N, C-alpha and C positions, 0 to 999 in steps of 0.2 A: 378397773377405772373405765369410764364410759369415754367413747371415741369422741374428741371434740368436734363440733358441729362449726367447721371454720375452714375457709379457702386460703391456703398458704399464699395464693398470688395476690389476695384481699390485704392480708396483714402485711406484706412486703409493700404493699401501695401506700398505706396509712402510715408504716413505720419512717418510709423515705420523705414523707412531709412531716413528720414529727415535730421537728424543730420549728414549724410555721404555724402550730395550733394556736397561739396566743397572739399572732400578728392580725389585727383587724382589718388589714388591706391586703392580706394574703391568701393563700389557697383555702383558708376555712373562713374567709369573709362572710359567705352566706349563712353560716352557723352563728356568727357573732351578730348579725343584722336578724336573724329570726329567733333569737334566744329570748330576747324580752316578750315577743309575742307569745311563743310556747309556754314560757314560765308564767306568764300571767293566765293563759288558758289552764294549765296545771292547778294553778290554786284557786281558780273558780270551781273546780271539780272536788279539790280536796285540799283545805288549807295547810300549809307545810309545817308552821311551828309545831315542833315536838313530835313529827312524825320520824318513824323509822323508814328511810327510803332506800332503795337499791337502783342504782342507773346502771342498766346494761349496756355495754357497748360505750362505754363514758368517754373514750379517746382521751384528750387533753384535758378534760375536767370542765368544759365551759358551762354545762347545764348543772353538773354535780356541785360546782361552786356556788352558782346562783341560787340552787335549792337550800344549800348549807346557810346562805347569808339570810334567808328566809326563816331560819330556826329548825330545820329538819338535820336529823342526824343521817348522814348520807355515807353508804358505802358506794363506791364506783369500781365496776369490774370489766375488764378489757383483756385481750389476749396479744395486743400489740405492744411488746415490751417496751419501745421506744416512746410511745405514747403515753405510757403509764409514769415513765421517768419524768417526762414533762410536766405531767398532771401533778406529781409529788413535789417537784421543785417549785412550780407555780403555787402551790398552796403553802408552802414555807414562805414566799415571798408576799402572798396575801394574807397570810394567818386564817387560811380556811380549814375548818375542822373536818376535812373528809378523808376517809380511808379510802384506800385503793388496794386491789387484789388482781392478780394474773389468774384468774379461773374461769372454766367455762360457766355459763349459767345453768348448763344441765348437771354439772358437777355440784354446784353449789346448792341447787335444788335437793339434791341428796343429802346435803350435810346440814341446811338450815331451811327446810320446809315450813311454809307459814310465818316466816320470822319477819315480815315488812308489811307495814301499813300501805306502802305506795312502791311499786316497780314500775320505772320507767325505762322505755325502750325505742329511743328515738335516732331515726336516720340509721338504722343498723339491719333492718330485716331484709333490705335489698343487697345485703352484701355477705349473705350467708347461704350456704348451700341449701339447707331445709329450714326455712323459715317456722314450719310447723313445730320442729323441735324446740326452737327457740321460744315460740309462743306457749307452749307446753311446760317449759321451765319456769318461765315468768308466772304462770297461773299457779304452779306449786309453791312458788317462793312468797306469794303474798298471803297474808292471814285471812281467813274469813270475815267478809265484811269489808275488806280493803279493795284498792284500785289497782289496776294495771292500764299503763298508757302508752300507746304505739304511736310513731309518726312514720310515715313512710311515702312512696311514690306509687301512683296509680299506674296501670299499665293498658295504653291505648295510644292511638297516633298522636293525639294532641300532647301527652306526657312524654312522648319520644321527641316531638318538636321542640317543646318547652324546656324538659329537663335535660336532653341531651343536646340537641342542634342549638338551642338558644343560650343553654347555661354555658355549655362546654365550648362550643364553636363560635358564636356570634358575640356574645356578652363576656366570655371567658371568664365568668365567674368560678369555675372550677377548672382543675386540669383536665385535660383530654383523656378518657378513659375512666374517669371516676365512677360511672354507672353503666351497667349492662341492661338493655332494655329487657331481655328475657327474664331478669331477676325482679322485675317490678312487680308489685303486688296489688291486684284489684281489692277495694274495701270488702267486697263480698267474700273473697278468699280468706282475708283477715280474720273477718266475723266469723266464717265458718270454724277456721282454726281456732279461735277464741271459744266459741260454742263447744266445740269437741273437746276442749280442756277444762269445762266446766265453769267459763266466764260468761256474764251477762253484759250485753252491750247498753252503755249509759249514755255516751254522747258521741257525736262525730261533727267534725267541721273541716272545711278546706282551707288551705294556705295559699295566699296570692302574692306575688311578687312584682312591684312596681318598678322598673328599672330606671326610671326618670326620677324619682326621689329615692330610690335605693332603700325600699322599705316594704317589710312582710304585713299583710293584714289578714284577718280571718273571715270567712264568709261560707256560704252553703255549697259553692262549687267545689266538689272533691275530684276533679278530672285529672289534677296534676298532684299536687302535694295535700296530704291530708292527716288529721290526727284522730283517733278513736281512743275512747276511755271505756273500760269495762270493769266490772265489779265482780268480786268472787262472794257467791251467796254466803250469808251467816248461817 
């Protein structure tokens, strides 16, 4: 069995907050606010109806349920057991037809290579010890002609100011300690890891948060939060 690409401290961090996943005003409020934006961007790259989708690092299922509601067949995977319990319970209440498994992406890539039309990995790369391994696993899991989509946080002084000082200490959008600056990933680093795994860049956009209206929008500035879409050549 492959060694899991996971930091126990990160798992504990999210397990301790698991009961708050579906509170739109709680610790995961930013995910609730950005979910409609990232969902719309995903659908512009690849219509979800009828797609077999894997959501890597699904947490409590916010994005997984949203993609299921658009007609996708979704499998969500995560290693935080309490978060998966919350996801499964919420799916029962919402009647979402999402499947959930506690399995590392690297292990699933051995079991189900090329099984998915779309693999999403959102706000997760900055929480694993070796992002390149996760990127490579996502590349193996998507079928030829399919898409892999990531979102994460850039690494530069502006992202430190906005994503850590601003979000965690000033605006208190996130609990303190949610992010570690050293684990942020520059777009060039993500693109390099994707190319090394056989993926081709298709689209990139920045995500911007307006604290006055409490709304995320998309734009060309990738200096803090950003999304990247890659294709696996057919």
